[in-house]
C-alpha positions in Angstrom: 1.8 10.6 -1.1 0.2 14.0 -1.9 -0.8 15.8 1.3 -4.5 16.4 1.7 -5.6 20.0 1.9 -6.5 20.8 5.5 -10.2 20.9 6.3 -11.9 24.2 6.7 -12.8 25.6 10.1 -15.6 23.6 11.6 -19.2 24.7 11.8 -20.3 24.5 15.4 -23.7 23.5 14.3 -22.5 20.7 12.1 -24.3 17.3 12.8 -22.4 14.6 14.7 -22.3 12.4 11.7 -20.4 15.0 9.7 -17.8 15.4 12.5 -17.5 11.6 12.7 -16.8 11.4 9.0 -14.2 14.2 9.3 -12.4 12.4 12.1 -12.5 9.1 10.2 -11.1 10.7 7.0 -8.4 12.5 9.0 -7.4 9.3 10.7 -7.0 7.5 7.3 -5.0 10.4 5.9 -2.6 10.2 8.8 -2.2 6.5 8.4 -1.3 6.9 4.8 1.2 9.8 5.4 2.7 9.0 8.8 1.9 5.4 9.5 0.4 4.1 12.8 2.8 6.1 15.0 1.5 9.3 13.4 -2.2 8.5 14.4 -2.9 10.4 17.6 -6.0 12.2 18.9 -4.2 15.6 18.7 -3.0 14.9 15.1 -6.5 14.0 14.0 -7.9 17.2 15.5 -5.3 19.2 13.6 -5.9 17.4 10.3 -9.7 17.6 10.5 -9.6 21.2 11.5 -11.5 20.5 14.7 -11.0 22.1 18.1 -8.5 20.4 20.3 -10.1 17.6 22.3 -12.8 16.9 19.7 -11.4 13.5 18.7 -10.9 12.5 22.3 -14.6 13.4 23.0 -15.6 11.2 20.1 -13.2 8.3 20.6 -11.7 8.4 24.1 -9.4 5.4 23.7 -6.9 4.3 21.1 -9.1 1.3 20.4 -12.1 3.6 19.8 -10.1 5.8 17.4 -8.9 2.7 15.5 -12.5 1.5 15.2 -13.5 4.8 13.9 -10.8 4.6 11.2 -11.9 1.0 10.3 -15.6 2.1 10.0 -14.6 4.9 7.7 -12.3 2.7 5.7 -15.2 0.3 5.0 -17.5 3.1 4.1 -15.1 4.6 1.6 -14.2 1.2 0.1 -17.9 0.5 -0.3 -18.1 3.5 -2.6 -15.5 2.1 -5.0 -18.2 -0.2 -6.4 -21.6 1.3 -5.9 -24.7 -0.9 -5.4 -26.2 -0.2 -8.7 -23.1 -1.4 -10.4 -23.2 -4.8 -8.7 -24.5 -7.7 -11.0 -27.9 -9.0 -10.3 -28.6 -12.7 -9.4 -29.3 -13.7 -13.0 -26.6 -11.6 -14.7 -24.1 -14.5 -15.2 -20.3 -14.7 -14.9 -19.6 -12.0 -17.6 -21.3 -9.4 -15.4 -19.4 -10.5 -12.4 -16.1 -10.3 -14.3 -17.0 -6.7 -15.4 -17.9 -5.6 -11.9 -14.8 -7.1 -10.4 -12.5 -5.6 -13.0 -14.1 -2.2 -12.6 -13.7 -2.2 -8.8 -10.1 -3.4 -8.9 -9.2 -0.9 -11.6 -10.7 1.9 -9.6 -8.7 0.8 -6.5 -5.4 0.8 -8.3 -5.9 4.0 -10.2 -8.0 6.3 -8.1 -8.0 4.9 -4.6 -4.4 3.7 -3.9 -4.3 5.6 -0.7 -7.2 3.6 0.6 -5.1 0.4 0.1 -2.3 1.9 2.2 -4.6 2.8 5.0 -6.1 -0.7 4.9 -2.7 -2.3 5.2 -1.8 -0.1 8.2 -5.0 -1.1 9.9 -4.7 -4.8 9.0 -1.1 -4.9 10.4 -2.1 -3.2 13.6 -4.9 -5.7 14.0 -2.3 -8.5 14.1 -1.0 -6.9 17.3 -4.4 -6.0 18.9 -6.8 -9.0 19.3 -9.7 -6.6 20.0 -9.0 -4.7 16.8 -8.6 -8.0 14.9 -12.2 -9.0 15.8 -13.6 -5.7 14.9 -11.6 -5.4 11.6 -12.6 -8.9 10.5 -16.3 -8.4 11.3 -16.5 -5.1 9.5 -14.7 -6.4 6.4 -16.6 -9.7 6.3 -20.0 -8.0 6.6 -19.2 -5.5 3.8 -17.4 -7.7 1.3 -17.0 -11.4 1.9 -20.7 -12.2 2.3 -21.7 -10.4 -1.0 -18.9 -12.0 -2.9 -19.8 -15.5 -1.7 -23.3 -14.9 -2.8 -22.2 -13.7 -6.2 -20.0 -16.7 -6.7 -23.0 -19.0 -5.8 -25.2 -17.1 -8.3 -22.5 -17.5 -10.9 -22.7 -21.3 -10.6 -19.9 -22.1 -8.2 -20.0 -25.5 -6.6 -17.9 -24.2 -3.6 -18.7 -20.5 -3.3 -16.9 -19.9 0.0 -13.7 -21.6 -1.2 -13.9 -19.8 -4.6 -14.6 -16.5 -3.0 -11.5 -17.0 -0.8 -9.3 -17.7 -3.8 -10.7 -14.7 -5.6 -10.1 -12.4 -2.6 -6.6 -13.7 -2.2 -5.8 -13.0 -5.9 -7.2 -9.5 -5.6 -5.4 -8.7 -2.4 -2.1 -10.0 -3.8 -2.5 -7.9 -6.9 -3.5 -4.8 -4.9 -0.5 -5.1 -2.6 1.9 -5.6 -5.5 0.6 -2.5 -7.3 0.2 -0.3 -4.2 3.3 -1.1 -2.2 5.1 -4.0 -3.9 7.2 -4.6 -7.0 4.5 -3.6 -9.5 3.8 -0.2 -7.9 4.8 1.5 -11.2 3.1 -1.0 -13.6 -0.6 -0.9 -12.8 -2.5 -3.2 -15.2 -5.3 -1.7 -17.3 -9.0 -2.6 -16.9 -8.9 -5.0 -20.0 -5.9 -6.8 -18.5 -7.7 -7.2 -15.2 -10.8 -8.5 -16.9 -8.7 -11.1 -18.6 -7.2 -12.2 -15.3 -10.7 -12.5 -13.7 -11.9 -14.5 -16.7 -9.1 -16.9 -16.3 -9.7 -17.4 -12.6 -13.4 -17.9 -13.0 -13.0 -20.3 -15.9 -10.9 -22.5 -13.6 -13.5 -22.3 -10.9 -16.7 -22.5 -12.9 -15.7 -24.3 -16.0 -15.2 -23.5 -19.7 -18.7 -21.9 -20.0 -17.6 -18.9 -17.9 
């Protein structure tokens, strides 16, 4: 991975939200470059260009630091597909296919580091029940609910089950392209669109 340019010297008058964002971004960068063992309060201070002790003041425990990273992960992932690009309730399956292909293509071409940091956090959550609950709640609120609603709007007879199948297909493809055997063969947007069309045709029927 290409190292991130260190942040500039902090502005003492910067608002708390700005500092929180810098800490979250630095934590994600460290997860991508060094893995979970490289994520420490001191390392985050150094990466974010903050005075020593800043991260500890913001997130005193390891759990609090991990939750900060999860929140920032969700915020940045939410920006991959912006609200105005989401299909409306009457848009139909074609619009859903376009939106899903766009989001997945952006992940695989412009935001692959976000996938790596997500996997680091997800694996750590398997070892920390308290992080598991927080990770699942944050991800479900941001992505699962809206996708279930979109599947229902598209005419699914079982939107929760179909959303699960769609998420599983997307996550399998993302892992294969980010860290698996297809890391050097990322599919194009048209190919992704075809894949989504085939999936939705099986779920919704030939009219999709």
